[in-house]
Each structure stands twice: as C-alpha cells, then as structure tokens.
C-alpha positions in Angstrom: 14.7 38.1 -17.2 13.4 34.6 -16.6 10.6 35.0 -19.1 12.8 36.6 -21.7 15.6 34.0 -21.4 13.2 31.0 -21.3 13.7 29.1 -24.5 16.5 31.4 -25.8 19.9 30.2 -26.7 21.7 33.2 -25.1 21.5 36.9 -24.6 24.7 38.8 -25.7 25.6 40.3 -23.4 23.2 39.1 -20.7 24.3 41.7 -18.1 23.5 44.5 -20.6 20.0 43.1 -21.0 19.4 43.3 -17.3 20.7 46.9 -17.2 18.4 47.9 -20.0 15.4 46.4 -18.2 16.3 48.1 -15.0 16.7 51.4 -16.8 13.4 50.9 -18.6 11.6 50.2 -15.3 13.1 53.2 -13.5 12.5 55.7 -16.2 9.1 54.3 -17.5 10.5 54.2 -21.0 9.8 51.0 -23.0 12.7 49.2 -24.8 12.7 49.1 -28.6 12.7 45.4 -29.5 13.1 44.5 -33.2 13.3 41.6 -35.5 13.5 41.6 -39.3 12.0 39.1 -41.7 12.9 39.2 -45.4 9.8 38.4 -47.6 11.7 35.9 -49.7 8.7 33.5 -49.5 5.0 34.2 -49.1 4.6 32.2 -45.9 5.7 32.7 -42.4 6.0 29.3 -40.6 6.1 28.0 -37.0 9.9 28.2 -37.1 9.5 31.9 -37.4 7.0 31.8 -34.7 9.6 30.7 -32.1 10.9 34.3 -32.0 7.6 35.9 -32.8 6.1 34.5 -29.6 9.1 36.0 -27.8 8.4 39.3 -29.3 4.8 38.9 -27.9 6.3 38.3 -24.5 8.1 41.7 -24.7 4.8 43.3 -25.8 3.1 41.8 -22.7 5.7 43.5 -20.6 5.0 46.8 -22.1 7.9 47.2 -24.5 7.8 48.5 -28.1 8.1 45.9 -30.7 9.2 46.8 -34.3 8.6 44.2 -36.9 10.9 45.0 -39.7 9.9 43.7 -43.2 13.2 43.5 -45.2 11.7 44.4 -48.5 15.0 46.0 -49.5 17.4 43.4 -48.0 15.3 40.7 -49.6 16.5 42.0 -53.0 20.1 41.5 -51.8 19.7 38.0 -50.5 20.6 36.9 -47.0 23.7 34.7 -47.3 23.2 33.3 -43.7 23.7 29.5 -43.7 24.0 29.4 -47.5 26.7 27.3 -49.2 26.4 29.2 -52.4 25.3 32.7 -53.7 21.6 33.1 -53.1 19.5 34.2 -56.1 18.4 37.9 -56.1 14.6 38.4 -56.0 12.9 40.9 -58.2 11.0 43.8 -56.7 7.7 42.3 -58.0 8.5 38.9 -56.2 9.2 40.7 -53.0 6.0 42.8 -53.3 3.9 39.7 -53.8 5.4 38.0 -50.7 5.1 41.1 -48.7 1.4 41.3 -49.1 0.8 38.2 -46.9 3.1 39.1 -44.0 1.0 41.6 -42.1 -2.0 39.3 -41.8 0.2 36.3 -40.7 2.2 38.1 -38.1 -0.9 39.4 -36.3 -1.9 35.8 -35.6 0.8 36.2 -32.9 1.6 39.8 -32.3 -0.8 42.4 -30.9 -1.6 44.7 -33.8 -2.3 47.6 -31.5 1.2 47.3 -30.0 3.2 46.5 -33.1 5.1 48.9 -35.3 5.7 47.6 -38.8 8.5 49.2 -40.8 9.8 48.4 -44.3 13.6 48.9 -44.5 13.3 50.2 -48.0 12.1 53.4 -46.4 15.7 54.2 -45.3 18.0 51.8 -47.2 16.7 52.9 -50.6 17.5 56.5 -49.6 21.2 55.8 -49.1 23.5 57.1 -51.8 26.8 55.5 -52.9 28.7 57.8 -50.6 26.6 56.6 -47.7 27.1 53.0 -48.5 30.8 53.4 -48.9 31.0 55.1 -45.5 29.1 52.2 -43.9 31.3 49.6 -45.5 34.4 51.4 -44.4 33.4 50.5 -40.8 33.8 46.8 -41.3 36.9 44.9 -42.5 37.1 42.0 -44.8 38.8 40.0 -42.0 35.7 40.7 -39.8 33.4 39.4 -42.6 35.4 36.3 -43.0 34.8 35.4 -39.3 31.4 34.2 -40.4 31.4 30.5 -40.6 29.6 30.2 -43.9 31.8 32.8 -45.6 35.0 31.3 -44.1 34.0 27.8 -45.3 33.2 29.0 -48.8 36.4 31.0 -49.0 38.6 28.1 -47.9 36.8 25.8 -50.4 37.3 28.4 -53.2 33.5 28.7 -53.7 32.2 32.0 -54.9 31.3 34.8 -52.5 29.8 37.9 -54.2 30.6 41.3 -52.9 26.9 42.1 -52.4 26.7 39.2 -49.9 29.2 41.2 -47.7 26.8 44.2 -47.9 23.8 42.2 -46.6 24.8 42.0 -42.9 25.9 45.7 -43.0 22.4 46.7 -44.3 20.7 44.6 -41.6 22.9 46.2 -39.0 22.0 49.6 -40.3 18.3 48.8 -39.6 19.3 48.7 -35.9 21.0 52.1 -36.2 18.0 53.6 -37.9 15.6 52.3 -35.3 18.0 52.8 -32.3 17.2 49.3 -31.2 17.7 48.2 -27.6 17.2 44.5 -28.3 17.2 42.5 -31.6 16.0 38.9 -31.9 17.3 36.4 -34.4 18.0 32.7 -35.0 21.4 31.1 -34.3 22.2 31.6 -38.0 21.8 35.3 -37.5 24.4 35.6 -34.7 27.1 37.3 -36.8 24.6 39.8 -38.3 23.2 40.8 -34.9 26.6 41.3 -33.4 27.7 43.4 -36.4 24.8 45.7 -35.7 26.3 46.4 -32.2 29.5 47.6 -33.9 27.6 49.9 -36.3 25.5 51.3 -33.4 28.6 52.0 -31.3 30.2 53.9 -34.2 27.0 55.8 -34.6 27.2 56.9 -31.0 24.3 54.7 -29.8 24.0 52.3 -26.9 24.5 49.0 -28.7 21.6 46.5 -28.8 21.4 43.2 -26.9 21.3 40.2 -29.2 18.7 37.7 -28.1 19.7 34.5 -30.0 16.8 32.1 -30.5 17.0 28.4 -31.5 16.2 27.2 -35.0 13.3 24.8 -35.2 14.1 21.8 -37.4 11.5 21.0 -40.0 9.3 18.0 -40.5 12.1 16.1 -42.1 13.9 16.1 -38.7 17.2 17.3 -40.2 17.3 20.7 -41.7 16.0 24.0 -40.3 12.4 24.6 -41.2 12.1 26.3 -44.6 9.6 26.4 -47.5 12.6 25.7 -49.8 12.9 22.3 -48.3 9.1 21.7 -48.1 9.6 20.7 -44.4 7.5 23.6 -43.0 4.2 24.3 -41.3 2.9 27.7 -42.4 1.1 30.0 -40.0 -1.7 30.4 -42.5 -1.9 26.7 -43.4 -5.3 25.0 -43.2 -5.9 23.1 -39.9 -6.0 19.6 -41.6 -2.7 20.2 -43.4 -1.2 21.6 -40.2 -2.3 18.6 -38.2 -1.1 16.1 -40.8 2.3 17.6 -41.2 2.8 17.6 -37.5 1.9 13.9 -37.4 4.6 13.2 -40.0 7.5 14.4 -37.9 10.1 11.8 -36.8 9.9 10.7 -33.2 13.3 12.1 -32.3 12.0 15.6 -33.1 9.3 15.5 -30.4 11.3 17.0 -27.5 12.5 19.9 -29.6 9.0 20.7 -30.9 7.5 20.4 -27.5 9.9 23.0 -26.2 9.7 25.4 -29.2 6.5 24.9 -31.1 3.9 25.1 -28.4 3.4 26.9 -25.1 3.4 24.8 -22.0 4.3 25.1 -18.3 7.6 23.5 -17.3 5.9 20.6 -15.5 3.7 19.6 -18.5 6.6 20.2 -20.9 8.9 17.7 -19.1 6.0 15.3 -18.6 5.2 15.2 -22.4 8.9 14.9 -23.2 9.1 11.9 -20.9 6.0 10.4 -22.4 7.4 10.8 -25.9 9.9 8.0 -25.2 7.1 5.5 -24.3 4.2 6.5 -26.6 5.4 8.9 -29.3 2.2 8.5 -31.4 0.0 9.7 -28.5 2.3 12.7 -27.8 2.5 13.5 -31.5 -1.3 13.7 -31.6 -1.3 16.0 -28.5 1.3 18.2 -30.2 -0.7 18.4 -33.4 -3.8 19.4 -31.5 -1.9 22.1 -29.6 -0.3 23.5 -32.8 -3.6 23.7 -34.7 -5.4 25.2 -31.6 -2.6 27.8 -31.2 -3.1 29.2 -34.7 -6.8 28.4 -35.4 -9.0 27.1 -32.6 -9.6 24.1 -30.3 -12.7 23.2 -32.4 -10.7 23.2 -35.6 -8.0 21.1 -33.9 -10.7 18.5 -33.0 -12.1 18.5 -36.6 -8.6 18.2 -38.0 -7.9 15.2 -35.8 -11.2 13.5 -36.9 -10.4 14.2 -40.5 -6.9 12.7 -40.0 -8.3 9.6 -38.5 -10.9 9.2 -41.2 -8.1 9.1 -43.8 -5.3 7.3 -42.0 -7.0 5.1 -39.5 -10.1 4.1 -41.4 -8.8 4.4 -45.0 -11.2 7.2 -45.9 -10.9 10.2 -48.1 -11.2 13.8 -46.9 -14.6 15.5 -47.4 -13.1 18.6 -49.0 -10.9 17.2 -51.8 -10.2 19.9 -54.4 -11.5 19.2 -57.9 -9.9 20.1 -61.3 -10.8 19.7 -65.0 -8.2 19.6 -67.8 -8.1 18.6 -71.4 -6.4 15.5 -72.7 -3.3 16.1 -74.9 -4.5 16.6 -78.4 -1.9 14.3 -79.9 -2.3 11.3 -77.6 -5.8 11.8 -76.3 -4.5 11.0 -72.8 -2.8 12.9 -69.9 0.5 11.9 -68.5 0.4 11.3 -64.7 3.2 13.8 -64.1 1.2 16.5 -65.8 -1.9 15.5 -63.9 -0.1 15.8 -60.6 1.0 19.3 -61.6 -2.4 20.2 -62.9 -3.9 19.5 -59.5 -1.1 21.4 -57.6 0.0 18.2 -55.8 3.5 18.9 -57.1 5.1 22.2 -58.2 6.9 20.7 -61.2 7.2 17.5 -63.3 10.6 16.9 -61.9 9.1 16.7 -58.4 6.4 14.4 -59.9 9.0 12.0 -61.3 10.8 11.8 -57.9 7.5 11.0 -56.2 6.6 8.4 -58.8 10.1 6.7 -58.4 9.6 6.6 -54.6 6.1 5.0 -55.0 4.5 8.1 -53.4 1.6 8.5 -55.8 -1.7 6.6 -55.9 -4.5 6.8 -58.5 -7.9 5.6 -57.2 -6.1 4.0 -54.3 -3.5 2.0 -56.3 0.2 2.8 -56.1 1.5 4.0 -59.5 4.3 1.8 -60.6 4.7 3.0 -64.1 6.3 6.5 -64.4 4.9 6.8 -67.9 1.3 6.2 -66.9 -1.1 7.8 -69.4 -4.6 8.6 -68.0 -7.5 8.1 -70.4 -10.4 10.7 -70.4 -12.4 10.2 -67.2 -12.4 11.0 -63.5 -9.6 10.0 -61.1 -8.7 10.4 -57.4 -5.0 11.3 -57.1 -3.1 11.0 -53.9 0.3 12.3 -53.0 1.8 10.6 -49.9 -0.6 9.9 -47.1 -2.6 13.1 -46.8 -2.7 15.1 -50.0 -5.7 14.3 -52.4 -7.2 15.9 -55.5 -9.8 14.8 -58.0 -9.2 15.4 -61.7 -11.5 15.1 -64.6 -9.8 14.6 -68.0 -11.8 15.8 -70.9 -11.4 13.9 -74.2 
C-alpha cells in the first residue's frame, strides 16, 4: 500500500484497494491494472511517465498491467480539461501516432509483463443498439457533474454529443478488461469513476481509481503537453532533454523532484531544500537524473558538457543539422521566417513571426530585429532561443 500510494493523489476508495491486494495475495491471482493513452500525438512525455512508473511498480509486485492504446477513442476526442470541442483525428493520423507508442512505453514498462490492447478491437464491434444500451446507463445530469462540461454549459459554449460518449467508451474499456485498478491523471477522475458505475451494472467488482498528479510543463503553468510545446518527450535526444529541463522556472523544482525522477525520501527532501538556496545546481542535478533515467549516465554527462559548451562558453553544438534550400525565384533571397520553417526550428511561419517579435531568433550570433529580413544566397547559422541551432545554405 505504501509503495502504491507514494506520489499518488488518492485511491478511490482506498479500503477497496487494500481488500483487492489482500485477496490477490491470499489467492495468488494478480490484479489487472490498466491505463489508457490516446495516440493523439506521436510522443509520450515525462508527464505520462508519472503514471507509467507507477504501472511498473505494480509489475514489480507481480500484477498484470494492461496498456490500453485508445486508437478508437482518439477518433472521438477526449474532452477532459478542454474548454472547447476537440478536433476529431482521422484514422490515418491515429495510425501514424500509434506506431511510436510501443517503443516508447517499453523504455519504462517490462515488455515481458505488459499486455498491450487497442480499444478498437472491442469498441469498433459495438453496434448502434449496443451504444444506446450503454448510454442509457448514464444520465445527462451525471455528465454535467464534470467540471469542464458544467463550466461550458453555464457559459453557453458548445458541447457536442460525441463528447458525452467519450467517457462512456473509456469506461467500457474497464468492463471489457474486467479491470481491478485503473490509473489516470487528476483530469481523468470523472472518467475513471464512471467506469466503476458501468462495471457495477455489468455485474463486475468495480475498479479502484488510482488518481495520479499532473506534471506541469516547462512553462511552469499548464500541464505538460506537446500542444503547448512545454513537454519533454520520452524519445527526445539527451541534449534536448537536458536543455529543456534546465529551462524550467525555479518554482517548479519541488514538483519535478517529486514526480519526474526516482529518489529516496531523504534525498528528495534534501534536494527540495537545496532548491531554495541554489536552484541552478539542483536544476543541473535534475537534468542529469532525467537524461540518465531515459538514456544512460554517460549520455547525461555528455549532454551536460554540450549544454555548458553552448550556454557557459558561448559555443555551438557539434551536431547542428544542416539544410539546403533554393532562394525564391522572384526576389533571389529567402525570408527569415521561411528559413526557420525550412530548418524545422519552427512548425509554421506564424510561430516564426512570434519568435521574431520576441527577439528569440539569431542569425550568425546576432539577434534578428527586422521581421522582414531577407537572406541572400550563402550559408547561415540560425538559432532559436538558447539551445536550438540549424545551418542553412541558400542556393541562388
């Protein structure tokens, strides 16, 4: 119980968790512990890893972990925490994102002890009659108990009917798997509790909901998400992982020390205390630990050296990516915004403009002050922020 509850927000209900563990021990039957992830983005990040490491704890205790890939529910769109209707993904987008999940999740979970299930296997088989029967088990009043739905309803902002279906489908996953325990972030509390209702009505022993905290992203405000570009991906290169960790605001250190790395209670409290006196030193320790956790200690050392070479000594990384593009045929030059997009330093020209307005772009070491800068044919070193570099050769 101590290992399971360490770092968790709460277990609902805690006494049932204890009863399930006692029954498992006495019968020699492992618990079925599940968590679902919708492949709405190609990357899992260290925010997801908070609960993935808890799943690993269950594995180490001999329980059965089911990693549910929500390839069907991803096409509905999880409304949790959203203040507007979420765009529906295409089947092709989901399939592309899905391809990366297995490799990433096994950086934490034991592949020999992990069952991976795609919920399209059972949800896609439901007919209209089945869906109507499921929805009849939940009232509109119950759905409006969700904070995000209630707020949107009160403010007369749209709520699509398919958003009501999402938590019911997620809950049906637990019925299909006869789950004993389900993990989810604090934003998933309603969905996990709804699954208990559906299991009870299906004649099953309802699952215990193990609620895990949400890790705030590198901006120090919102939950970690690729949408906000405030994330550290599990498959991210060591240097990028180290640099992004070094960029977090000081007030985030205690939270990341508790959630993003594994430490003993004494070291954890010691580092949190040190963060108030020397946040930079603790941040470097944290960055090394995160890189070592997902790569290796050697790669963590190399990442720190590379970081110092760029940020302490004004150097440039050794492995800067290189690109070649043609100048625009009409002007014979290349606009800086297009050059940033050509080198994948920004995803769009609108993002490039925002960076330029903020003074966040350098060319050959000089801050770009002219948003309309036209680059003549030649070679340039582009820099976004403090740690992202690219070389570009513009052909005339």
